[in-house]
PDB file of N, CA, C and O in Angstrom:
ATOM      1  N   MET A   1     255.333  84.410 206.695  1.00  0.00           N
ATOM      2  CA  MET A   1     254.005  84.843 207.061  1.00  0.00           C
ATOM      3  C   MET A   1     254.104  86.159 207.827  1.00  0.00           C
ATOM      4  O   MET A   1     254.902  86.301 208.754  1.00  0.00           O
ATOM      5  N   LYS A   2     253.296  87.091 207.427  1.00  0.00           N
ATOM      6  CA  LYS A   2     253.332  88.418 208.028  1.00  0.00           C
ATOM      7  C   LYS A   2     252.282  88.500 209.150  1.00  0.00           C
ATOM      8  O   LYS A   2     251.146  88.050 208.994  1.00  0.00           O
ATOM      9  N   ILE A   3     252.696  89.089 210.286  1.00  0.00           N
ATOM     10  CA  ILE A   3     251.789  89.243 211.429  1.00  0.00           C
ATOM     11  C   ILE A   3     251.077  90.585 211.315  1.00  0.00           C
ATOM     12  O   ILE A   3     251.696  91.625 211.091  1.00  0.00           O
ATOM     13  N   ASN A   4     249.789  90.530 211.472  1.00  0.00           N
ATOM     14  CA  ASN A   4     248.971  91.740 211.420  1.00  0.00           C
ATOM     15  C   ASN A   4     249.284  92.592 212.655  1.00  0.00           C
ATOM     16  O   ASN A   4     249.220  92.074 213.770  1.00  0.00           O
ATOM     17  N   PRO A   5     249.620  93.882 212.499  1.00  0.00           N
ATOM     18  CA  PRO A   5     249.949  94.724 213.655  1.00  0.00           C
ATOM     19  C   PRO A   5     248.789  94.862 214.649  1.00  0.00           C
ATOM     20  O   PRO A   5     249.020  94.970 215.854  1.00  0.00           O
ATOM     21  N   ALA A   6     247.568  94.860 214.164  1.00  0.00           N
ATOM     22  CA  ALA A   6     246.421  94.976 215.070  1.00  0.00           C
ATOM     23  C   ALA A   6     246.307  93.744 215.960  1.00  0.00           C
ATOM     24  O   ALA A   6     245.993  93.860 217.144  1.00  0.00           O
ATOM     25  N   VAL A   7     246.560  92.565 215.396  1.00  0.00           N
ATOM     26  CA  VAL A   7     246.499  91.328 216.179  1.00  0.00           C
ATOM     27  C   VAL A   7     247.641  91.294 217.188  1.00  0.00           C
ATOM     28  O   VAL A   7     247.446  90.898 218.337  1.00  0.00           O
ATOM     29  N   ALA A   8     248.833  91.710 216.761  1.00  0.00           N
ATOM     30  CA  ALA A   8     249.980  91.734 217.670  1.00  0.00           C
ATOM     31  C   ALA A   8     249.730  92.707 218.819  1.00  0.00           C
ATOM     32  O   ALA A   8     250.013  92.399 219.977  1.00  0.00           O
ATOM     33  N   PHE A   9     249.199  93.880 218.489  1.00  0.00           N
ATOM     34  CA  PHE A   9     248.904  94.872 219.525  1.00  0.00           C
ATOM     35  C   PHE A   9     247.843  94.346 220.492  1.00  0.00           C
ATOM     36  O   PHE A   9     247.944  94.555 221.701  1.00  0.00           O
ATOM     37  N   THR A  10     246.833  93.671 219.964  1.00  0.00           N
ATOM     38  CA  THR A  10     245.781  93.098 220.803  1.00  0.00           C
ATOM     39  C   THR A  10     246.346  92.030 221.731  1.00  0.00           C
ATOM     40  O   THR A  10     246.001  91.987 222.912  1.00  0.00           O
ATOM     41  N   LEU A  11     247.201  91.178 221.211  1.00  0.00           N
ATOM     42  CA  LEU A  11     247.794  90.127 222.044  1.00  0.00           C
ATOM     43  C   LEU A  11     248.719  90.707 223.109  1.00  0.00           C
ATOM     44  O   LEU A  11     248.759  90.212 224.236  1.00  0.00           O
ATOM     45  N   ILE A  12     249.455  91.743 222.760  1.00  0.00           N
ATOM     46  CA  ILE A  12     250.322  92.401 223.750  1.00  0.00           C
ATOM     47  C   ILE A  12     249.482  93.015 224.862  1.00  0.00           C
ATOM     48  O   ILE A  12     249.789  92.849 226.043  1.00  0.00           O
ATOM     49  N   LEU A  13     248.419  93.726 224.484  1.00  0.00           N
ATOM     50  CA  LEU A  13     247.552  94.326 225.503  1.00  0.00           C
ATOM     51  C   LEU A  13     246.877  93.266 226.364  1.00  0.00           C
ATOM     52  O   LEU A  13     246.753  93.438 227.577  1.00  0.00           O
ATOM     53  N   LEU A  14     246.444  92.180 225.750  1.00  0.00           N
ATOM     54  CA  LEU A  14     245.804  91.104 226.496  1.00  0.00           C
ATOM     55  C   LEU A  14     246.775  90.473 227.487  1.00  0.00           C
ATOM     56  O   LEU A  14     246.400  90.166 228.619  1.00  0.00           O
ATOM     57  N   THR A  15     248.015  90.280 227.064  1.00  0.00           N
ATOM     58  CA  THR A  15     249.041  89.729 227.948  1.00  0.00           C
ATOM     59  C   THR A  15     249.341  90.682 229.101  1.00  0.00           C
ATOM     60  O   THR A  15     249.472  90.252 230.247  1.00  0.00           O
ATOM     61  N   LEU A  16     249.451  91.978 228.800  1.00  0.00           N
ATOM     62  CA  LEU A  16     249.710  92.957 229.855  1.00  0.00           C
ATOM     63  C   LEU A  16     248.548  93.028 230.849  1.00  0.00           C
ATOM     64  O   LEU A  16     248.771  93.138 232.054  1.00  0.00           O
ATOM     65  N   MET A  17     247.324  92.967 230.356  1.00  0.00           N
ATOM     66  CA  MET A  17     246.170  93.007 231.253  1.00  0.00           C
ATOM     67  C   MET A  17     246.109  91.750 232.119  1.00  0.00           C
ATOM     68  O   MET A  17     245.786  91.831 233.303  1.00  0.00           O
ATOM     69  N   PHE A  18     246.412  90.614 231.550  1.00  0.00           N
ATOM     70  CA  PHE A  18     246.435  89.373 232.314  1.00  0.00           C
ATOM     71  C   PHE A  18     247.518  89.430 233.391  1.00  0.00           C
ATOM     72  O   PHE A  18     247.280  89.040 234.535  1.00  0.00           O
ATOM     73  N   GLY A  19     248.694  89.911 233.030  1.00  0.00           N
ATOM     74  CA  GLY A  19     249.787  90.031 233.998  1.00  0.00           C
ATOM     75  C   GLY A  19     249.475  91.015 235.107  1.00  0.00           C
ATOM     76  O   GLY A  19     249.763  90.751 236.274  1.00  0.00           O
ATOM     77  N   SER A  20     248.882  92.161 234.750  1.00  0.00           N
ATOM     78  CA  SER A  20     248.546  93.136 235.791  1.00  0.00           C
ATOM     79  C   SER A  20     247.441  92.607 236.699  1.00  0.00           C
ATOM     80  O   SER A  20     247.411  92.941 237.883  1.00  0.00           O
ATOM     81  N   GLY A  21     246.539  91.796 236.175  1.00  0.00           N
ATOM     82  CA  GLY A  21     245.509  91.178 237.007  1.00  0.00           C
ATOM     83  C   GLY A  21     246.104  90.215 238.010  1.00  0.00           C
ATOM     84  O   GLY A  21     245.687  90.181 239.168  1.00  0.00           O
ATOM     85  N   ILE A  22     247.076  89.433 237.576  1.00  0.00           N
ATOM     86  CA  ILE A  22     247.741  88.500 238.490  1.00  0.00           C
ATOM     87  C   ILE A  22     248.514  89.258 239.560  1.00  0.00           C
ATOM     88  O   ILE A  22     248.458  88.901 240.737  1.00  0.00           O
ATOM     89  N   VAL A  23     249.236  90.306 239.159  1.00  0.00           N
ATOM     90  CA  VAL A  23     250.018  91.090 240.124  1.00  0.00           C
ATOM     91  C   VAL A  23     249.105  91.770 241.137  1.00  0.00           C
ATOM     92  O   VAL A  23     249.378  91.729 242.336  1.00  0.00           O
ATOM     93  N   SER A  24     248.022  92.395 240.672  1.00  0.00           N
ATOM     94  CA  SER A  24     247.143  93.110 241.601  1.00  0.00           C
ATOM     95  C   SER A  24     246.394  92.149 242.512  1.00  0.00           C
ATOM     96  O   SER A  24     246.162  92.467 243.678  1.00  0.00           O
ATOM     97  N   SER A  25     246.013  90.984 242.009  1.00  0.00           N
ATOM     98  CA  SER A  25     245.313  90.035 242.876  1.00  0.00           C
ATOM     99  C   SER A  25     246.243  89.455 243.931  1.00  0.00           C
ATOM    100  O   SER A  25     245.835  89.276 245.079  1.00  0.00           O
ATOM    101  N   SER A  26     247.481  89.160 243.566  1.00  0.00           N
ATOM    102  CA  SER A  26     248.415  88.634 244.563  1.00  0.00           C
ATOM    103  C   SER A  26     248.789  89.709 245.580  1.00  0.00           C
ATOM    104  O   SER A  26     248.983  89.408 246.757  1.00  0.00           O
ATOM    105  N   TRP A  27     248.889  90.937 245.140  1.00  0.00           N
ATOM    106  CA  TRP A  27     249.181  92.033 246.059  1.00  0.00           C
ATOM    107  C   TRP A  27     248.005  92.248 247.017  1.00  0.00           C
ATOM    108  O   TRP A  27     248.213  92.430 248.217  1.00  0.00           O
ATOM    109  N   GLY A  28     246.787  92.230 246.503  1.00  0.00           N
ATOM    110  CA  GLY A  28     245.603  92.368 247.350  1.00  0.00           C
ATOM    111  C   GLY A  28     245.484  91.229 248.340  1.00  0.00           C
ATOM    112  O   GLY A  28     245.109  91.447 249.492  1.00  0.00           O
ATOM    113  N   TYR A  29     245.799  90.017 247.909  1.00  0.00           N
ATOM    114  CA  TYR A  29     245.768  88.873 248.819  1.00  0.00           C
ATOM    115  C   TYR A  29     246.793  89.043 249.929  1.00  0.00           C
ATOM    116  O   TYR A  29     246.504  88.760 251.091  1.00  0.00           O
ATOM    117  N   ALA A  30     247.990  89.504 249.580  1.00  0.00           N
ATOM    118  CA  ALA A  30     249.041  89.690 250.582  1.00  0.00           C
ATOM    119  C   ALA A  30     248.658  90.782 251.576  1.00  0.00           C
ATOM    120  O   ALA A  30     248.875  90.627 252.777  1.00  0.00           O
ATOM    121  N   ILE A  31     248.093  91.881 251.088  1.00  0.00           N
ATOM    122  CA  ILE A  31     247.681  92.969 251.980  1.00  0.00           C
ATOM    123  C   ILE A  31     246.546  92.510 252.891  1.00  0.00           C
ATOM    124  O   ILE A  31     246.555  92.807 254.085  1.00  0.00           O
ATOM    125  N   GLY A  32     245.570  91.791 252.341  1.00  0.00           N
ATOM    126  CA  GLY A  32     244.463  91.287 253.145  1.00  0.00           C
ATOM    127  C   GLY A  32     244.919  90.286 254.182  1.00  0.00           C
ATOM    128  O   GLY A  32     244.434  90.294 255.313  1.00  0.00           O
ATOM    129  N   ARG A  33     245.845  89.426 253.809  1.00  0.00           N
ATOM    130  CA  ARG A  33     246.364  88.441 254.765  1.00  0.00           C
ATOM    131  C   ARG A  33     247.124  89.135 255.892  1.00  0.00           C
ATOM    132  O   ARG A  33     247.022  88.736 257.053  1.00  0.00           O
ATOM    133  N   GLN A  34     247.879  90.166 255.550  1.00  0.00           N
ATOM    134  CA  GLN A  34     248.617  90.913 256.565  1.00  0.00           C
ATOM    135  C   GLN A  34     247.663  91.675 257.478  1.00  0.00           C
ATOM    136  O   GLN A  34     247.907  91.784 258.680  1.00  0.00           O
ATOM    137  N   ALA A  35     246.574  92.204 256.912  1.00  0.00           N
ATOM    138  CA  ALA A  35     245.614  92.961 257.714  1.00  0.00           C
ATOM    139  C   ALA A  35     244.890  92.061 258.702  1.00  0.00           C
ATOM    140  O   ALA A  35     244.499  92.513 259.778  1.00  0.00           O
ATOM    141  N   LEU A  36     244.709  90.804 258.355  1.00  0.00           N
ATOM    142  CA  LEU A  36     243.976  89.888 259.225  1.00  0.00           C
ATOM    143  C   LEU A  36     244.884  89.087 260.148  1.00  0.00           C
ATOM    144  O   LEU A  36     244.425  88.157 260.812  1.00  0.00           O
ATOM    145  N   THR A  37     246.153  89.432 260.197  1.00  0.00           N
ATOM    146  CA  THR A  37     247.064  88.738 261.090  1.00  0.00           C
ATOM    147  C   THR A  37     246.647  88.997 262.537  1.00  0.00           C
ATOM    148  O   THR A  37     246.483  90.147 262.945  1.00  0.00           O
ATOM    149  N   GLY A  38     246.481  87.946 263.291  1.00  0.00           N
ATOM    150  CA  GLY A  38     246.094  88.071 264.693  1.00  0.00           C
ATOM    151  C   GLY A  38     244.597  88.092 264.922  1.00  0.00           C
ATOM    152  O   GLY A  38     244.161  88.084 266.073  1.00  0.00           O
ATOM    153  N   VAL A  39     243.796  88.117 263.871  1.00  0.00           N
ATOM    154  CA  VAL A  39     242.343  88.105 264.019  1.00  0.00           C
ATOM    155  C   VAL A  39     241.887  86.657 263.986  1.00  0.00           C
ATOM    156  O   VAL A  39     242.260  85.897 263.093  1.00  0.00           O
ATOM    157  N   ARG A  40     241.074  86.283 264.971  1.00  0.00           N
ATOM    158  CA  ARG A  40     240.576  84.918 265.040  1.00  0.00           C
ATOM    159  C   ARG A  40     239.070  84.905 264.873  1.00  0.00           C
ATOM    160  O   ARG A  40     238.393  85.909 265.095  1.00  0.00           O
ATOM    161  N   GLN A  41     238.561  83.760 264.483  1.00  0.00           N
ATOM    162  CA  GLN A  41     237.124  83.586 264.393  1.00  0.00           C
ATOM    163  C   GLN A  41     236.555  83.457 265.794  1.00  0.00           C
ATOM    164  O   GLN A  41     237.243  82.971 266.693  1.00  0.00           O
ATOM    165  N   PRO A  42     235.311  83.883 266.002  1.00  0.00           N
ATOM    166  CA  PRO A  42     234.690  83.662 267.297  1.00  0.00           C
ATOM    167  C   PRO A  42     234.553  82.166 267.569  1.00  0.00           C
ATOM    168  O   PRO A  42     234.383  81.371 266.645  1.00  0.00           O
ATOM    169  N   GLU A  43     234.628  81.799 268.823  1.00  0.00           N
ATOM    170  CA  GLU A  43     234.602  80.384 269.161  1.00  0.00           C
ATOM    171  C   GLU A  43     233.196  79.842 269.342  1.00  0.00           C
ATOM    172  O   GLU A  43     233.026  78.632 269.494  1.00  0.00           O
ATOM    173  N   THR A  44     232.186  80.694 269.331  1.00  0.00           N
ATOM    174  CA  THR A  44     230.814  80.213 269.448  1.00  0.00           C
ATOM    175  C   THR A  44     230.149  80.247 268.090  1.00  0.00           C
ATOM    176  O   THR A  44     230.452  81.099 267.255  1.00  0.00           O
ATOM    177  N   ARG A  45     229.258  79.330 267.883  1.00  0.00           N
ATOM    178  CA  ARG A  45     228.507  79.276 266.635  1.00  0.00           C
ATOM    179  C   ARG A  45     227.090  79.754 266.878  1.00  0.00           C
ATOM    180  O   ARG A  45     226.513  79.436 267.919  1.00  0.00           O
ATOM    181  N   PRO A  46     226.500  80.514 265.946  1.00  0.00           N
ATOM    182  CA  PRO A  46     225.123  80.972 266.132  1.00  0.00           C
ATOM    183  C   PRO A  46     224.129  79.824 266.205  1.00  0.00           C
ATOM    184  O   PRO A  46     223.053  79.978 266.783  1.00  0.00           O
ATOM    185  N   SER A  47     224.464  78.691 265.638  1.00  0.00           N
ATOM    186  CA  SER A  47     223.546  77.561 265.670  1.00  0.00           C
ATOM    187  C   SER A  47     223.655  76.766 266.964  1.00  0.00           C
ATOM    188  O   SER A  47     222.941  75.781 267.152  1.00  0.00           O
ATOM    189  N   ASN A  48     224.542  77.186 267.851  1.00  0.00           N
ATOM    190  CA  ASN A  48     224.709  76.499 269.120  1.00  0.00           C
ATOM    191  C   ASN A  48     223.430  76.623 269.939  1.00  0.00           C
ATOM    192  O   ASN A  48     222.863  77.712 270.032  1.00  0.00           O
ATOM    193  N   ALA A  49     222.974  75.540 270.524  1.00  0.00           N
ATOM    194  CA  ALA A  49     221.709  75.531 271.257  1.00  0.00           C
ATOM    195  C   ALA A  49     221.775  76.413 272.502  1.00  0.00           C
ATOM    196  O   ALA A  49     220.763  76.992 272.899  1.00  0.00           O
ATOM    197  N   VAL A  50     222.936  76.522 273.117  1.00  0.00           N
ATOM    198  CA  VAL A  50     223.052  77.335 274.328  1.00  0.00           C
ATOM    199  C   VAL A  50     222.833  78.808 274.012  1.00  0.00           C
ATOM    200  O   VAL A  50     222.125  79.495 274.748  1.00  0.00           O
ATOM    201  N   THR A  51     223.423  79.300 272.939  1.00  0.00           N
ATOM    202  CA  THR A  51     223.258  80.712 272.594  1.00  0.00           C
ATOM    203  C   THR A  51     221.891  80.987 272.004  1.00  0.00           C
ATOM    204  O   THR A  51     221.380  82.098 272.137  1.00  0.00           O
ATOM    205  N   ALA A  52     221.287  80.006 271.355  1.00  0.00           N
ATOM    206  CA  ALA A  52     219.971  80.217 270.755  1.00  0.00           C
ATOM    207  C   ALA A  52     218.876  80.270 271.805  1.00  0.00           C
ATOM    208  O   ALA A  52     217.859  80.934 271.603  1.00  0.00           O
ATOM    209  N   ASN A  53     219.067  79.579 272.930  1.00  0.00           N
ATOM    210  CA  ASN A  53     218.036  79.506 273.961  1.00  0.00           C
ATOM    211  C   ASN A  53     218.284  80.449 275.125  1.00  0.00           C
ATOM    212  O   ASN A  53     217.713  80.261 276.199  1.00  0.00           O
ATOM    213  N   ARG A  54     219.118  81.453 274.938  1.00  0.00           N
ATOM    214  CA  ARG A  54     219.379  82.399 276.027  1.00  0.00           C
ATOM    215  C   ARG A  54     218.137  83.205 276.331  1.00  0.00           C
ATOM    216  O   ARG A  54     217.349  83.527 275.441  1.00  0.00           O
ATOM    217  N   SER A  55     217.976  83.523 277.591  1.00  0.00           N
ATOM    218  CA  SER A  55     216.845  84.377 277.962  1.00  0.00           C
ATOM    219  C   SER A  55     217.222  85.831 277.717  1.00  0.00           C
ATOM    220  O   SER A  55     218.402  86.152 277.574  1.00  0.00           O
ATOM    221  N   GLY A  56     216.246  86.694 277.669  1.00  0.00           N
ATOM    222  CA  GLY A  56     216.480  88.098 277.380  1.00  0.00           C
ATOM    223  C   GLY A  56     216.786  88.925 278.609  1.00  0.00           C
ATOM    224  O   GLY A  56     216.422  90.100 278.663  1.00  0.00           O
ATOM    225  N   ASP A  57     217.449  88.343 279.604  1.00  0.00           N
ATOM    226  CA  ASP A  57     217.747  89.067 280.842  1.00  0.00           C
ATOM    227  C   ASP A  57     218.695  90.231 280.609  1.00  0.00           C
ATOM    228  O   ASP A  57     218.605  91.249 281.295  1.00  0.00           O
ATOM    229  N   LEU A  58     219.588  90.097 279.664  1.00  0.00           N
ATOM    230  CA  LEU A  58     220.549  91.163 279.418  1.00  0.00           C
ATOM    231  C   LEU A  58     219.882  92.392 278.821  1.00  0.00           C
ATOM    232  O   LEU A  58     220.352  93.510 279.031  1.00  0.00           O
ATOM    233  N   GLN A  59     218.812  92.207 278.089  1.00  0.00           N
ATOM    234  CA  GLN A  59     218.147  93.323 277.447  1.00  0.00           C
ATOM    235  C   GLN A  59     217.156  94.008 278.372  1.00  0.00           C
ATOM    236  O   GLN A  59     216.679  95.096 278.049  1.00  0.00           O
ATOM    237  N   SER A  60     216.833  93.414 279.501  1.00  0.00           N
ATOM    238  CA  SER A  60     215.840  94.016 280.387  1.00  0.00           C
ATOM    239  C   SER A  60     216.405  95.231 281.121  1.00  0.00           C
ATOM    240  O   SER A  60     215.631  96.037 281.638  1.00  0.00           O
ATOM    241  N   GLY A  61     217.720  95.387 281.183  1.00  0.00           N
ATOM    242  CA  GLY A  61     218.333  96.509 281.879  1.00  0.00           C
ATOM    243  C   GLY A  61     218.441  97.760 281.021  1.00  0.00           C
ATOM    244  O   GLY A  61     219.133  98.703 281.403  1.00  0.00           O
ATOM    245  N   LEU A  62     217.788  97.793 279.894  1.00  0.00           N
ATOM    246  CA  LEU A  62     217.855  98.924 278.984  1.00  0.00           C
ATOM    247  C   LEU A  62     217.044 100.087 279.534  1.00  0.00           C
ATOM    248  O   LEU A  62     215.862  99.940 279.844  1.00  0.00           O
ATOM    249  N   VAL A  63     217.688 101.249 279.655  1.00  0.00           N
ATOM    250  CA  VAL A  63     217.016 102.442 280.155  1.00  0.00           C
ATOM    251  C   VAL A  63     216.992 103.470 279.036  1.00  0.00           C
ATOM    252  O   VAL A  63     218.042 103.866 278.530  1.00  0.00           O
ATOM    253  N   LEU A  64     215.811 103.898 278.652  1.00  0.00           N
ATOM    254  CA  LEU A  64     215.677 104.912 277.619  1.00  0.00           C
ATOM    255  C   LEU A  64     215.717 106.294 278.250  1.00  0.00           C
ATOM    256  O   LEU A  64     215.092 106.535 279.283  1.00  0.00           O
ATOM    257  N   LEU A  65     216.454 107.196 277.626  1.00  0.00           N
ATOM    258  CA  LEU A  65     216.582 108.549 278.139  1.00  0.00           C
ATOM    259  C   LEU A  65     215.574 109.456 277.456  1.00  0.00           C
ATOM    260  O   LEU A  65     215.140 109.193 276.335  1.00  0.00           O
ATOM    261  N   ASP A  66     215.208 110.526 278.147  1.00  0.00           N
ATOM    262  CA  ASP A  66     214.261 111.488 277.602  1.00  0.00           C
ATOM    263  C   ASP A  66     214.991 112.387 276.605  1.00  0.00           C
ATOM    264  O   ASP A  66     215.943 113.082 276.962  1.00  0.00           O
ATOM    265  N   GLU A  67     214.541 112.366 275.373  1.00  0.00           N
ATOM    266  CA  GLU A  67     215.210 113.114 274.315  1.00  0.00           C
ATOM    267  C   GLU A  67     215.132 114.620 274.549  1.00  0.00           C
ATOM    268  O   GLU A  67     216.106 115.334 274.312  1.00  0.00           O
ATOM    269  N   ASP A  68     213.988 115.103 275.009  1.00  0.00           N
ATOM    270  CA  ASP A  68     213.839 116.541 275.256  1.00  0.00           C
ATOM    271  C   ASP A  68     214.799 117.019 276.341  1.00  0.00           C
ATOM    272  O   ASP A  68     215.355 118.113 276.243  1.00  0.00           O
ATOM    273  N   GLN A  69     214.993 116.206 277.370  1.00  0.00           N
ATOM    274  CA  GLN A  69     215.920 116.567 278.449  1.00  0.00           C
ATOM    275  C   GLN A  69     217.357 116.623 277.928  1.00  0.00           C
ATOM    276  O   GLN A  69     218.116 117.524 278.286  1.00  0.00           O
ATOM    277  N   ILE A  70     217.724 115.673 277.092  1.00  0.00           N
ATOM    278  CA  ILE A  70     219.079 115.650 276.537  1.00  0.00           C
ATOM    279  C   ILE A  70     219.314 116.867 275.652  1.00  0.00           C
ATOM    280  O   ILE A  70     220.371 117.494 275.728  1.00  0.00           O
ATOM    281  N   ILE A  71     218.342 117.206 274.818  1.00  0.00           N
ATOM    282  CA  ILE A  71     218.486 118.364 273.927  1.00  0.00           C
ATOM    283  C   ILE A  71     218.591 119.650 274.723  1.00  0.00           C
ATOM    284  O   ILE A  71     219.389 120.523 274.384  1.00  0.00           O
ATOM    285  N   SER A  72     217.797 119.780 275.776  1.00  0.00           N
ATOM    286  CA  SER A  72     217.881 120.996 276.592  1.00  0.00           C
ATOM    287  C   SER A  72     219.218 121.076 277.322  1.00  0.00           C
ATOM    288  O   SER A  72     219.780 122.163 277.455  1.00  0.00           O
ATOM    289  N   ASP A  73     219.741 119.934 277.801  1.00  0.00           N
ATOM    290  CA  ASP A  73     221.061 119.925 278.444  1.00  0.00           C
ATOM    291  C   ASP A  73     222.157 120.336 277.458  1.00  0.00           C
ATOM    292  O   ASP A  73     223.048 121.111 277.805  1.00  0.00           O
ATOM    293  N   VAL A  74     222.091 119.823 276.246  1.00  0.00           N
ATOM    294  CA  VAL A  74     223.099 120.156 275.239  1.00  0.00           C
ATOM    295  C   VAL A  74     223.017 121.631 274.869  1.00  0.00           C
ATOM    296  O   VAL A  74     224.043 122.298 274.739  1.00  0.00           O
ATOM    297  N   ASN A  75     221.809 122.138 274.700  1.00  0.00           N
ATOM    298  CA  ASN A  75     221.653 123.555 274.364  1.00  0.00           C
ATOM    299  C   ASN A  75     222.159 124.457 275.483  1.00  0.00           C
ATOM    300  O   ASN A  75     222.790 125.481 275.218  1.00  0.00           O
ATOM    301  N   SER A  76     221.888 124.086 276.727  1.00  0.00           N
ATOM    302  CA  SER A  76     222.372 124.907 277.840  1.00  0.00           C
ATOM    303  C   SER A  76     223.895 124.863 277.928  1.00  0.00           C
ATOM    304  O   SER A  76     224.519 125.876 278.244  1.00  0.00           O
ATOM    305  N   ARG A  77     224.495 123.723 277.657  1.00  0.00           N
ATOM    306  CA  ARG A  77     225.956 123.626 277.682  1.00  0.00           C
ATOM    307  C   ARG A  77     226.579 124.420 276.536  1.00  0.00           C
ATOM    308  O   ARG A  77     227.643 125.017 276.697  1.00  0.00           O
ATOM    309  N   MET A  78     225.919 124.424 275.387  1.00  0.00           N
ATOM    310  CA  MET A  78     226.457 125.173 274.249  1.00  0.00           C
ATOM    311  C   MET A  78     226.376 126.676 274.492  1.00  0.00           C
ATOM    312  O   MET A  78     227.295 127.406 274.120  1.00  0.00           O
ATOM    313  N   THR A  79     225.313 127.146 275.099  1.00  0.00           N
ATOM    314  CA  THR A  79     225.174 128.584 275.332  1.00  0.00           C
ATOM    315  C   THR A  79     226.021 129.040 276.506  1.00  0.00           C
ATOM    316  O   THR A  79     226.545 130.154 276.485  1.00  0.00           O
ATOM    317  N   ASP A  80     226.171 128.198 277.541  1.00  0.00           N
ATOM    318  CA  ASP A  80     226.961 128.576 278.713  1.00  0.00           C
ATOM    319  C   ASP A  80     228.451 128.373 278.486  1.00  0.00           C
ATOM    320  O   ASP A  80     229.269 129.046 279.114  1.00  0.00           O
ATOM    321  N   GLY A  81     228.811 127.462 277.606  1.00  0.00           N
ATOM    322  CA  GLY A  81     230.221 127.191 277.353  1.00  0.00           C
ATOM    323  C   GLY A  81     230.842 126.322 278.420  1.00  0.00           C
ATOM    324  O   GLY A  81     232.066 126.211 278.481  1.00  0.00           O
ATOM    325  N   SER A  82     230.034 125.698 279.268  1.00  0.00           N
ATOM    326  CA  SER A  82     230.568 124.825 280.313  1.00  0.00           C
ATOM    327  C   SER A  82     230.535 123.385 279.840  1.00  0.00           C
ATOM    328  O   SER A  82     229.845 123.039 278.881  1.00  0.00           O
ATOM    329  N   ASN A  83     231.289 122.564 280.527  1.00  0.00           N
ATOM    330  CA  ASN A  83     231.330 121.139 280.184  1.00  0.00           C
ATOM    331  C   ASN A  83     230.325 120.434 281.003  1.00  0.00           C
ATOM    332  O   ASN A  83     230.177 119.217 280.887  1.00  0.00           O
TER     333      ASN A  83
END
């Protein structure tokens, strides 16, 4: 029985693509695992009742700055060359 060259070529390419997919996925898994070495999950859960019922005291200390004052300070520093 004679093998059709087109079928043989297709099977060779399919095998090579399958093999390269396995190699690249295992390499990506190894790199990702190495990158996450030492990284831990946070110990609190968002569904925890204590964190869900926190008061907004931490956000009350927010101070907004005047944008015009900041821009004028930056422009004066750029023209004067001072820090």
